[in-house]
PyMOL Python script that loads the backbone (N, CA, C, O; Angstrom):
from pymol import cmd

cmd.read_pdbstr("""\
ATOM      1  N   MET A   1     -31.645 -57.276  39.898  1.00  0.00           N
ATOM      2  CA  MET A   1     -31.240 -58.630  39.637  1.00  0.00           C
ATOM      3  C   MET A   1     -29.765 -58.755  40.017  1.00  0.00           C
ATOM      4  O   MET A   1     -28.945 -57.917  39.641  1.00  0.00           O
ATOM      5  N   SER A   2     -29.447 -59.772  40.740  1.00  0.00           N
ATOM      6  CA  SER A   2     -28.066 -59.946  41.189  1.00  0.00           C
ATOM      7  C   SER A   2     -27.210 -60.539  40.075  1.00  0.00           C
ATOM      8  O   SER A   2     -27.710 -61.069  39.083  1.00  0.00           O
ATOM      9  N   ASP A   3     -25.909 -60.430  40.279  1.00  0.00           N
ATOM     10  CA  ASP A   3     -24.976 -60.952  39.274  1.00  0.00           C
ATOM     11  C   ASP A   3     -25.120 -62.461  39.113  1.00  0.00           C
ATOM     12  O   ASP A   3     -24.965 -62.999  38.017  1.00  0.00           O
ATOM     13  N   LYS A   4     -25.420 -63.137  40.226  1.00  0.00           N
ATOM     14  CA  LYS A   4     -25.562 -64.592  40.186  1.00  0.00           C
ATOM     15  C   LYS A   4     -26.784 -64.975  39.356  1.00  0.00           C
ATOM     16  O   LYS A   4     -26.706 -65.894  38.541  1.00  0.00           O
ATOM     17  N   SER A   5     -27.893 -64.300  39.544  1.00  0.00           N
ATOM     18  CA  SER A   5     -29.105 -64.625  38.794  1.00  0.00           C
ATOM     19  C   SER A   5     -28.957 -64.240  37.318  1.00  0.00           C
ATOM     20  O   SER A   5     -29.519 -64.906  36.448  1.00  0.00           O
ATOM     21  N   LYS A   6     -28.200 -63.163  37.028  1.00  0.00           N
ATOM     22  CA  LYS A   6     -27.935 -62.799  35.632  1.00  0.00           C
ATOM     23  C   LYS A   6     -27.105 -63.884  34.949  1.00  0.00           C
ATOM     24  O   LYS A   6     -27.355 -64.251  33.801  1.00  0.00           O
ATOM     25  N   LYS A   7     -26.099 -64.393  35.691  1.00  0.00           N
ATOM     26  CA  LYS A   7     -25.252 -65.451  35.141  1.00  0.00           C
ATOM     27  C   LYS A   7     -26.072 -66.703  34.901  1.00  0.00           C
ATOM     28  O   LYS A   7     -25.902 -67.351  33.868  1.00  0.00           O
ATOM     29  N   GLU A   8     -26.950 -67.064  35.815  1.00  0.00           N
ATOM     30  CA  GLU A   8     -27.810 -68.240  35.645  1.00  0.00           C
ATOM     31  C   GLU A   8     -28.752 -68.038  34.454  1.00  0.00           C
ATOM     32  O   GLU A   8     -28.983 -68.963  33.676  1.00  0.00           O
ATOM     33  N   SER A   9     -29.288 -66.838  34.320  1.00  0.00           N
ATOM     34  CA  SER A   9     -30.167 -66.531  33.207  1.00  0.00           C
ATOM     35  C   SER A   9     -29.411 -66.641  31.884  1.00  0.00           C
ATOM     36  O   SER A   9     -29.931 -67.196  30.916  1.00  0.00           O
ATOM     37  N   ASN A  10     -28.196 -66.118  31.841  1.00  0.00           N
ATOM     38  CA  ASN A  10     -27.371 -66.212  30.634  1.00  0.00           C
ATOM     39  C   ASN A  10     -27.021 -67.668  30.322  1.00  0.00           C
ATOM     40  O   ASN A  10     -27.040 -68.088  29.165  1.00  0.00           O
ATOM     41  N   ASP A  11     -26.703 -68.431  31.371  1.00  0.00           N
ATOM     42  CA  ASP A  11     -26.388 -69.854  31.175  1.00  0.00           C
ATOM     43  C   ASP A  11     -27.603 -70.603  30.622  1.00  0.00           C
ATOM     44  O   ASP A  11     -27.473 -71.464  29.753  1.00  0.00           O
ATOM     45  N   ASN A  12     -28.786 -70.259  31.143  1.00  0.00           N
ATOM     46  CA  ASN A  12     -30.009 -70.905  30.654  1.00  0.00           C
ATOM     47  C   ASN A  12     -30.266 -70.548  29.189  1.00  0.00           C
ATOM     48  O   ASN A  12     -30.679 -71.395  28.397  1.00  0.00           O
ATOM     49  N   MET A  13     -30.018 -69.283  28.839  1.00  0.00           N
ATOM     50  CA  MET A  13     -30.216 -68.860  27.451  1.00  0.00           C
ATOM     51  C   MET A  13     -29.230 -69.575  26.525  1.00  0.00           C
ATOM     52  O   MET A  13     -29.598 -69.987  25.425  1.00  0.00           O
ATOM     53  N   VAL A  14     -27.981 -69.721  26.969  1.00  0.00           N
ATOM     54  CA  VAL A  14     -26.973 -70.426  26.173  1.00  0.00           C
ATOM     55  C   VAL A  14     -27.371 -71.882  26.026  1.00  0.00           C
ATOM     56  O   VAL A  14     -27.263 -72.451  24.939  1.00  0.00           O
ATOM     57  N   SER A  15     -27.829 -72.488  27.105  1.00  0.00           N
ATOM     58  CA  SER A  15     -28.260 -73.880  27.067  1.00  0.00           C
ATOM     59  C   SER A  15     -29.445 -74.043  26.117  1.00  0.00           C
ATOM     60  O   SER A  15     -29.492 -74.993  25.335  1.00  0.00           O
ATOM     61  N   LEU A  16     -30.394 -73.125  26.183  1.00  0.00           N
ATOM     62  CA  LEU A  16     -31.559 -73.175  25.296  1.00  0.00           C
ATOM     63  C   LEU A  16     -31.128 -73.000  23.839  1.00  0.00           C
ATOM     64  O   LEU A  16     -31.633 -73.696  22.959  1.00  0.00           O
ATOM     65  N   ALA A  17     -30.213 -72.088  23.582  1.00  0.00           N
ATOM     66  CA  ALA A  17     -29.718 -71.864  22.224  1.00  0.00           C
ATOM     67  C   ALA A  17     -28.985 -73.097  21.704  1.00  0.00           C
ATOM     68  O   ALA A  17     -29.125 -73.456  20.534  1.00  0.00           O
ATOM     69  N   GLU A  18     -28.207 -73.745  22.565  1.00  0.00           N
ATOM     70  CA  GLU A  18     -27.506 -74.968  22.167  1.00  0.00           C
ATOM     71  C   GLU A  18     -28.496 -76.079  21.823  1.00  0.00           C
ATOM     72  O   GLU A  18     -28.308 -76.805  20.848  1.00  0.00           O
ATOM     73  N   LYS A  19     -29.548 -76.206  22.627  1.00  0.00           N
ATOM     74  CA  LYS A  19     -30.576 -77.227  22.350  1.00  0.00           C
ATOM     75  C   LYS A  19     -31.298 -76.932  21.044  1.00  0.00           C
ATOM     76  O   LYS A  19     -31.581 -77.843  20.266  1.00  0.00           O
ATOM     77  N   MET A  20     -31.596 -75.662  20.803  1.00  0.00           N
ATOM     78  CA  MET A  20     -32.252 -75.291  19.545  1.00  0.00           C
ATOM     79  C   MET A  20     -31.339 -75.588  18.358  1.00  0.00           C
ATOM     80  O   MET A  20     -31.800 -76.054  17.316  1.00  0.00           O
ATOM     81  N   ALA A  21     -30.049 -75.317  18.517  1.00  0.00           N
ATOM     82  CA  ALA A  21     -29.089 -75.590  17.443  1.00  0.00           C
ATOM     83  C   ALA A  21     -28.988 -77.097  17.183  1.00  0.00           C
ATOM     84  O   ALA A  21     -28.920 -77.525  16.030  1.00  0.00           O
ATOM     85  N   GLU A  22     -28.978 -77.888  18.234  1.00  0.00           N
ATOM     86  CA  GLU A  22     -28.933 -79.343  18.073  1.00  0.00           C
ATOM     87  C   GLU A  22     -30.185 -79.849  17.363  1.00  0.00           C
ATOM     88  O   GLU A  22     -30.102 -80.708  16.485  1.00  0.00           O
ATOM     89  N   ASN A  23     -31.353 -79.311  17.747  1.00  0.00           N
ATOM     90  CA  ASN A  23     -32.601 -79.716  17.099  1.00  0.00           C
ATOM     91  C   ASN A  23     -32.597 -79.328  15.620  1.00  0.00           C
ATOM     92  O   ASN A  23     -33.006 -80.109  14.762  1.00  0.00           O
ATOM     93  N   ALA A  24     -32.130 -78.116  15.337  1.00  0.00           N
ATOM     94  CA  ALA A  24     -32.070 -77.656  13.943  1.00  0.00           C
ATOM     95  C   ALA A  24     -31.101 -78.527  13.145  1.00  0.00           C
ATOM     96  O   ALA A  24     -31.377 -78.879  11.998  1.00  0.00           O
ATOM     97  N   GLN A  25     -29.986 -78.868  13.745  1.00  0.00           N
ATOM     98  CA  GLN A  25     -29.002 -79.712  13.066  1.00  0.00           C
ATOM     99  C   GLN A  25     -29.599 -81.095  12.782  1.00  0.00           C
ATOM    100  O   GLN A  25     -29.370 -81.661  11.712  1.00  0.00           O
ATOM    101  N   GLY A  26     -30.350 -81.629  13.721  1.00  0.00           N
ATOM    102  CA  GLY A  26     -31.012 -82.922  13.503  1.00  0.00           C
ATOM    103  C   GLY A  26     -32.038 -82.857  12.387  1.00  0.00           C
ATOM    104  O   GLY A  26     -32.131 -83.768  11.564  1.00  0.00           O
ATOM    105  N   LEU A  27     -32.815 -81.766  12.361  1.00  0.00           N
ATOM    106  CA  LEU A  27     -33.811 -81.605  11.297  1.00  0.00           C
ATOM    107  C   LEU A  27     -33.153 -81.490   9.929  1.00  0.00           C
ATOM    108  O   LEU A  27     -33.619 -82.090   8.960  1.00  0.00           O
ATOM    109  N   VAL A  28     -32.079 -80.726   9.847  1.00  0.00           N
ATOM    110  CA  VAL A  28     -31.362 -80.568   8.575  1.00  0.00           C
ATOM    111  C   VAL A  28     -30.778 -81.912   8.133  1.00  0.00           C
ATOM    112  O   VAL A  28     -30.846 -82.261   6.955  1.00  0.00           O
ATOM    113  N   ALA A  29     -30.213 -82.653   9.060  1.00  0.00           N
ATOM    114  CA  ALA A  29     -29.651 -83.967   8.725  1.00  0.00           C
ATOM    115  C   ALA A  29     -30.749 -84.899   8.217  1.00  0.00           C
ATOM    116  O   ALA A  29     -30.552 -85.606   7.229  1.00  0.00           O
ATOM    117  N   ASP A  30     -31.899 -84.906   8.882  1.00  0.00           N
ATOM    118  CA  ASP A  30     -33.030 -85.731   8.438  1.00  0.00           C
ATOM    119  C   ASP A  30     -33.519 -85.299   7.054  1.00  0.00           C
ATOM    120  O   ASP A  30     -33.845 -86.136   6.212  1.00  0.00           O
ATOM    121  N   PHE A  31     -33.566 -83.984   6.830  1.00  0.00           N
ATOM    122  CA  PHE A  31     -34.007 -83.460   5.545  1.00  0.00           C
ATOM    123  C   PHE A  31     -33.087 -83.927   4.416  1.00  0.00           C
ATOM    124  O   PHE A  31     -33.556 -84.401   3.381  1.00  0.00           O
ATOM    125  N   PHE A  32     -31.782 -83.789   4.619  1.00  0.00           N
ATOM    126  CA  PHE A  32     -30.843 -84.197   3.571  1.00  0.00           C
ATOM    127  C   PHE A  32     -30.840 -85.712   3.381  1.00  0.00           C
ATOM    128  O   PHE A  32     -30.659 -86.196   2.264  1.00  0.00           O
ATOM    129  N   GLU A  33     -31.037 -86.448   4.448  1.00  0.00           N
ATOM    130  CA  GLU A  33     -31.144 -87.910   4.331  1.00  0.00           C
ATOM    131  C   GLU A  33     -32.379 -88.287   3.519  1.00  0.00           C
ATOM    132  O   GLU A  33     -32.330 -89.212   2.709  1.00  0.00           O
ATOM    133  N   SER A  34     -33.477 -87.581   3.729  1.00  0.00           N
ATOM    134  CA  SER A  34     -34.698 -87.824   2.952  1.00  0.00           C
ATOM    135  C   SER A  34     -34.487 -87.495   1.474  1.00  0.00           C
ATOM    136  O   SER A  34     -34.951 -88.228   0.600  1.00  0.00           O
ATOM    137  N   ILE A  35     -33.792 -86.402   1.199  1.00  0.00           N
ATOM    138  CA  ILE A  35     -33.502 -86.040  -0.194  1.00  0.00           C
ATOM    139  C   ILE A  35     -32.648 -87.124  -0.847  1.00  0.00           C
ATOM    140  O   ILE A  35     -32.890 -87.499  -1.994  1.00  0.00           O
ATOM    141  N   LEU A  36     -31.667 -87.616  -0.133  1.00  0.00           N
ATOM    142  CA  LEU A  36     -30.799 -88.663  -0.667  1.00  0.00           C
ATOM    143  C   LEU A  36     -31.598 -89.929  -0.968  1.00  0.00           C
ATOM    144  O   LEU A  36     -31.424 -90.533  -2.026  1.00  0.00           O
ATOM    145  N   ARG A  37     -32.473 -90.333  -0.046  1.00  0.00           N
ATOM    146  CA  ARG A  37     -33.319 -91.515  -0.290  1.00  0.00           C
ATOM    147  C   ARG A  37     -34.221 -91.301  -1.489  1.00  0.00           C
ATOM    148  O   ARG A  37     -34.399 -92.209  -2.301  1.00  0.00           O
ATOM    149  N   PHE A  38     -34.800 -90.096  -1.614  1.00  0.00           N
ATOM    150  CA  PHE A  38     -35.671 -89.796  -2.748  1.00  0.00           C
ATOM    151  C   PHE A  38     -34.896 -89.900  -4.058  1.00  0.00           C
ATOM    152  O   PHE A  38     -35.388 -90.481  -5.025  1.00  0.00           O
ATOM    153  N   MET A  39     -33.692 -89.344  -4.094  1.00  0.00           N
ATOM    154  CA  MET A  39     -32.904 -89.380  -5.324  1.00  0.00           C
ATOM    155  C   MET A  39     -32.528 -90.810  -5.697  1.00  0.00           C
ATOM    156  O   MET A  39     -32.539 -91.164  -6.876  1.00  0.00           O
ATOM    157  N   LYS A  40     -32.199 -91.627  -4.715  1.00  0.00           N
ATOM    158  CA  LYS A  40     -31.885 -93.034  -4.988  1.00  0.00           C
ATOM    159  C   LYS A  40     -33.118 -93.761  -5.513  1.00  0.00           C
ATOM    160  O   LYS A  40     -33.027 -94.527  -6.472  1.00  0.00           O
ATOM    161  N   ASP A  41     -34.276 -93.522  -4.883  1.00  0.00           N
ATOM    162  CA  ASP A  41     -35.520 -94.149  -5.345  1.00  0.00           C
ATOM    163  C   ASP A  41     -35.891 -93.687  -6.746  1.00  0.00           C
ATOM    164  O   ASP A  41     -36.334 -94.489  -7.568  1.00  0.00           O
ATOM    165  N   ALA A  42     -35.714 -92.405  -7.021  1.00  0.00           N
ATOM    166  CA  ALA A  42     -36.022 -91.869  -8.352  1.00  0.00           C
ATOM    167  C   ALA A  42     -35.091 -92.472  -9.400  1.00  0.00           C
ATOM    168  O   ALA A  42     -35.534 -92.812 -10.497  1.00  0.00           O
ATOM    169  N   ALA A  43     -33.827 -92.605  -9.079  1.00  0.00           N
ATOM    170  CA  ALA A  43     -32.875 -93.208 -10.019  1.00  0.00           C
ATOM    171  C   ALA A  43     -33.253 -94.652 -10.310  1.00  0.00           C
ATOM    172  O   ALA A  43     -33.202 -95.094 -11.458  1.00  0.00           O
ATOM    173  N   ARG A  44     -33.630 -95.381  -9.275  1.00  0.00           N
ATOM    174  CA  ARG A  44     -34.051 -96.772  -9.454  1.00  0.00           C
ATOM    175  C   ARG A  44     -35.305 -96.839 -10.327  1.00  0.00           C
ATOM    176  O   ARG A  44     -35.416 -97.704 -11.196  1.00  0.00           O
ATOM    177  N   TRP A  45     -36.251 -95.919 -10.092  1.00  0.00           N
ATOM    178  CA  TRP A  45     -37.481 -95.919 -10.885  1.00  0.00           C
ATOM    179  C   TRP A  45     -37.170 -95.608 -12.349  1.00  0.00           C
ATOM    180  O   TRP A  45     -37.710 -96.256 -13.246  1.00  0.00           O
ATOM    181  N   TYR A  46     -36.302 -94.618 -12.600  1.00  0.00           N
ATOM    182  CA  TYR A  46     -35.940 -94.279 -13.978  1.00  0.00           C
ATOM    183  C   TYR A  46     -35.229 -95.435 -14.671  1.00  0.00           C
ATOM    184  O   TYR A  46     -35.458 -95.685 -15.855  1.00  0.00           O
ATOM    185  N   GLU A  47     -34.371 -96.140 -13.943  1.00  0.00           N
ATOM    186  CA  GLU A  47     -33.699 -97.296 -14.531  1.00  0.00           C
ATOM    187  C   GLU A  47     -34.711 -98.378 -14.902  1.00  0.00           C
ATOM    188  O   GLU A  47     -34.642 -98.953 -15.988  1.00  0.00           O
ATOM    189  N   ASP A  48     -35.646 -98.650 -13.998  1.00  0.00           N
ATOM    190  CA  ASP A  48     -36.683 -99.649 -14.283  1.00  0.00           C
ATOM    191  C   ASP A  48     -37.557 -99.211 -15.452  1.00  0.00           C
ATOM    192  O   ASP A  48     -37.887-100.023 -16.317  1.00  0.00           O
ATOM    193  N   ALA A  49     -37.931 -97.949 -15.486  1.00  0.00           N
ATOM    194  CA  ALA A  49     -38.770 -97.439 -16.569  1.00  0.00           C
ATOM    195  C   ALA A  49     -38.028 -97.537 -17.897  1.00  0.00           C
ATOM    196  O   ALA A  49     -38.627 -97.906 -18.907  1.00  0.00           O
ATOM    197  N   SER A  50     -36.752 -97.217 -17.915  1.00  0.00           N
ATOM    198  CA  SER A  50     -35.997 -97.294 -19.173  1.00  0.00           C
ATOM    199  C   SER A  50     -35.888 -98.739 -19.651  1.00  0.00           C
ATOM    200  O   SER A  50     -35.944 -98.998 -20.853  1.00  0.00           O
ATOM    201  N   LYS A  51     -35.734 -99.679 -18.721  1.00  0.00           N
ATOM    202  CA  LYS A  51     -35.699-101.096 -19.105  1.00  0.00           C
ATOM    203  C   LYS A  51     -37.030-101.526 -19.703  1.00  0.00           C
ATOM    204  O   LYS A  51     -37.063-102.224 -20.716  1.00  0.00           O
ATOM    205  N   ARG A  52     -38.139-101.106 -19.072  1.00  0.00           N
ATOM    206  CA  ARG A  52     -39.466-101.469 -19.593  1.00  0.00           C
ATOM    207  C   ARG A  52     -39.704-100.841 -20.963  1.00  0.00           C
ATOM    208  O   ARG A  52     -40.254-101.495 -21.850  1.00  0.00           O
ATOM    209  N   ILE A  53     -39.303 -99.595 -21.151  1.00  0.00           N
ATOM    210  CA  ILE A  53     -39.485 -98.925 -22.441  1.00  0.00           C
ATOM    211  C   ILE A  53     -38.625 -99.612 -23.507  1.00  0.00           C
ATOM    212  O   ILE A  53     -39.080 -99.844 -24.627  1.00  0.00           O
ATOM    213  N   ARG A  54     -37.392 -99.930 -23.151  1.00  0.00           N
ATOM    214  CA  ARG A  54     -36.492-100.597 -24.099  1.00  0.00           C
ATOM    215  C   ARG A  54     -37.074-101.952 -24.522  1.00  0.00           C
ATOM    216  O   ARG A  54     -37.046-102.297 -25.703  1.00  0.00           O
ATOM    217  N   GLU A  55     -37.598-102.714 -23.564  1.00  0.00           N
ATOM    218  CA  GLU A  55     -38.204-104.013 -23.876  1.00  0.00           C
ATOM    219  C   GLU A  55     -39.442-103.840 -24.756  1.00  0.00           C
ATOM    220  O   GLU A  55     -39.640-104.591 -25.712  1.00  0.00           O
ATOM    221  N   TYR A  56     -40.259-102.864 -24.436  1.00  0.00           N
ATOM    222  CA  TYR A  56     -41.450-102.602 -25.251  1.00  0.00           C
ATOM    223  C   TYR A  56     -41.062-102.234 -26.679  1.00  0.00           C
ATOM    224  O   TYR A  56     -41.639-102.764 -27.628  1.00  0.00           O
ATOM    225  N   LEU A  57     -40.095-101.337 -26.847  1.00  0.00           N
ATOM    226  CA  LEU A  57     -39.670-100.920 -28.183  1.00  0.00           C
ATOM    227  C   LEU A  57     -39.054-102.077 -28.956  1.00  0.00           C
ATOM    228  O   LEU A  57     -39.255-102.198 -30.165  1.00  0.00           O
ATOM    229  N   ARG A  58     -38.312-102.918 -28.268  1.00  0.00           N
ATOM    230  CA  ARG A  58     -37.733-104.085 -28.930  1.00  0.00           C
ATOM    231  C   ARG A  58     -38.842-104.981 -29.476  1.00  0.00           C
ATOM    232  O   ARG A  58     -38.793-105.403 -30.631  1.00  0.00           O
ATOM    233  N   ARG A  59     -39.839-105.269 -28.644  1.00  0.00           N
ATOM    234  CA  ARG A  59     -40.960-106.096 -29.110  1.00  0.00           C
ATOM    235  C   ARG A  59     -41.750-105.400 -30.210  1.00  0.00           C
ATOM    236  O   ARG A  59     -42.179-106.049 -31.164  1.00  0.00           O
ATOM    237  N   PHE A  60     -41.950-104.085 -30.091  1.00  0.00           N
ATOM    238  CA  PHE A  60     -42.705-103.337 -31.086  1.00  0.00           C
ATOM    239  C   PHE A  60     -42.019-103.381 -32.451  1.00  0.00           C
ATOM    240  O   PHE A  60     -42.660-103.667 -33.463  1.00  0.00           O
ATOM    241  N   PHE A  61     -40.705-103.094 -32.478  1.00  0.00           N
ATOM    242  CA  PHE A  61     -39.995-103.064 -33.752  1.00  0.00           C
ATOM    243  C   PHE A  61     -39.842-104.464 -34.344  1.00  0.00           C
ATOM    244  O   PHE A  61     -39.828-104.619 -35.565  1.00  0.00           O
ATOM    245  N   PHE A  62     -39.728-105.471 -33.503  1.00  0.00           N
ATOM    246  CA  PHE A  62     -39.688-106.838 -34.010  1.00  0.00           C
ATOM    247  C   PHE A  62     -41.025-107.184 -34.673  1.00  0.00           C
ATOM    248  O   PHE A  62     -41.046-107.767 -35.756  1.00  0.00           O
ATOM    249  N   ALA A  63     -42.140-106.825 -34.025  1.00  0.00           N
ATOM    250  CA  ALA A  63     -43.458-107.067 -34.621  1.00  0.00           C
ATOM    251  C   ALA A  63     -43.640-106.249 -35.887  1.00  0.00           C
ATOM    252  O   ALA A  63     -44.207-106.743 -36.861  1.00  0.00           O
ATOM    253  N   LEU A  64     -43.173-105.011 -35.892  1.00  0.00           N
ATOM    254  CA  LEU A  64     -43.263-104.172 -37.086  1.00  0.00           C
ATOM    255  C   LEU A  64     -42.451-104.766 -38.235  1.00  0.00           C
ATOM    256  O   LEU A  64     -42.898-104.753 -39.382  1.00  0.00           O
ATOM    257  N   LEU A  65     -41.277-105.279 -37.936  1.00  0.00           N
ATOM    258  CA  LEU A  65     -40.449-105.922 -38.954  1.00  0.00           C
ATOM    259  C   LEU A  65     -41.160-107.146 -39.534  1.00  0.00           C
ATOM    260  O   LEU A  65     -41.162-107.350 -40.748  1.00  0.00           O
ATOM    261  N   ARG A  66     -41.757-107.950 -38.671  1.00  0.00           N
ATOM    262  CA  ARG A  66     -42.503-109.124 -39.156  1.00  0.00           C
ATOM    263  C   ARG A  66     -43.685-108.695 -40.020  1.00  0.00           C
ATOM    264  O   ARG A  66     -43.971-109.317 -41.042  1.00  0.00           O
ATOM    265  N   PHE A  67     -44.373-107.624 -39.604  1.00  0.00           N
ATOM    266  CA  PHE A  67     -45.514-107.123 -40.376  1.00  0.00           C
ATOM    267  C   PHE A  67     -45.064-106.627 -41.744  1.00  0.00           C
ATOM    268  O   PHE A  67     -45.699-106.943 -42.750  1.00  0.00           O
ATOM    269  N   MET A  68     -43.982-105.856 -41.800  1.00  0.00           N
ATOM    270  CA  MET A  68     -43.471-105.340 -43.075  1.00  0.00           C
ATOM    271  C   MET A  68     -42.996-106.495 -43.962  1.00  0.00           C
ATOM    272  O   MET A  68     -43.183-106.471 -45.178  1.00  0.00           O
ATOM    273  N   SER A  69     -42.391-107.487 -43.351  1.00  0.00           N
ATOM    274  CA  SER A  69     -41.960-108.661 -44.110  1.00  0.00           C
ATOM    275  C   SER A  69     -43.159-109.374 -44.719  1.00  0.00           C
ATOM    276  O   SER A  69     -43.117-109.790 -45.877  1.00  0.00           O
ATOM    277  N   ALA A  70     -44.224-109.513 -43.942  1.00  0.00           N
ATOM    278  CA  ALA A  70     -45.440-110.149 -44.463  1.00  0.00           C
ATOM    279  C   ALA A  70     -46.033-109.327 -45.585  1.00  0.00           C
ATOM    280  O   ALA A  70     -46.492-109.885 -46.581  1.00  0.00           O
ATOM    281  N   LEU A  71     -46.036-108.017 -45.446  1.00  0.00           N
ATOM    282  CA  LEU A  71     -46.556-107.151 -46.524  1.00  0.00           C
ATOM    283  C   LEU A  71     -45.692-107.277 -47.780  1.00  0.00           C
ATOM    284  O   LEU A  71     -46.219-107.304 -48.893  1.00  0.00           O
ATOM    285  N   ALA A  72     -44.394-107.352 -47.614  1.00  0.00           N
ATOM    286  CA  ALA A  72     -43.486-107.492 -48.761  1.00  0.00           C
ATOM    287  C   ALA A  72     -43.760-108.809 -49.486  1.00  0.00           C
ATOM    288  O   ALA A  72     -43.812-108.851 -50.715  1.00  0.00           O
ATOM    289  N   LYS A  73     -43.932-109.877 -48.717  1.00  0.00           N
ATOM    290  CA  LYS A  73     -44.233-111.184 -49.328  1.00  0.00           C
ATOM    291  C   LYS A  73     -45.575-111.127 -50.047  1.00  0.00           C
ATOM    292  O   LYS A  73     -45.721-111.669 -51.142  1.00  0.00           O
ATOM    293  N   GLN A  74     -46.539-110.479 -49.440  1.00  0.00           N
ATOM    294  CA  GLN A  74     -47.871-110.358 -50.039  1.00  0.00           C
ATOM    295  C   GLN A  74     -47.793-109.574 -51.361  1.00  0.00           C
ATOM    296  O   GLN A  74     -48.457-109.914 -52.340  1.00  0.00           O
ATOM    297  N   SER A  75     -46.976-108.531 -51.361  1.00  0.00           N
ATOM    298  CA  SER A  75     -46.876-107.715 -52.579  1.00  0.00           C
ATOM    299  C   SER A  75     -46.245-108.476 -53.736  1.00  0.00           C
ATOM    300  O   SER A  75     -46.503-108.156 -54.897  1.00  0.00           O
ATOM    301  N   LEU A  76     -45.423-109.477 -53.439  1.00  0.00           N
ATOM    302  CA  LEU A  76     -44.825-110.282 -54.486  1.00  0.00           C
ATOM    303  C   LEU A  76     -45.869-111.085 -55.256  1.00  0.00           C
ATOM    304  O   LEU A  76     -45.707-111.345 -56.448  1.00  0.00           O
ATOM    305  N   PHE A  77     -46.934-111.473 -54.571  1.00  0.00           N
ATOM    306  CA  PHE A  77     -47.976-112.297 -55.185  1.00  0.00           C
ATOM    307  C   PHE A  77     -49.154-111.486 -55.682  1.00  0.00           C
ATOM    308  O   PHE A  77     -50.104-112.056 -56.217  1.00  0.00           O
ATOM    309  N   SER A  78     -49.121-110.195 -55.523  1.00  0.00           N
ATOM    310  CA  SER A  78     -50.265-109.375 -55.973  1.00  0.00           C
ATOM    311  C   SER A  78     -50.042-108.807 -57.346  1.00  0.00           C
ATOM    312  O   SER A  78     -50.903-108.098 -57.867  1.00  0.00           O
TER     313      SER A  78
END
""", "prot")
cmd.dss("prot")
cmd.show_as("cartoon", "prot")
cmd.util.cbc("prot")
cmd.orient("prot")
């Protein structure tokens, strides 16, 4: 193999390695972007879930208070 063909072969290997590195870098960037989107979506879901739970508990305890009040009034007449 001549020196010229060895140099071309080495250049091709370097070019191939650079392309592989660029592809890997793109995949890693996409992966981290996906993780970031997932975390934002999860945070939004948890915030919505906490609001729904808080609203449910507020209504539940208000109804429980009304029920206990009715029982207290009933006990006065029994």
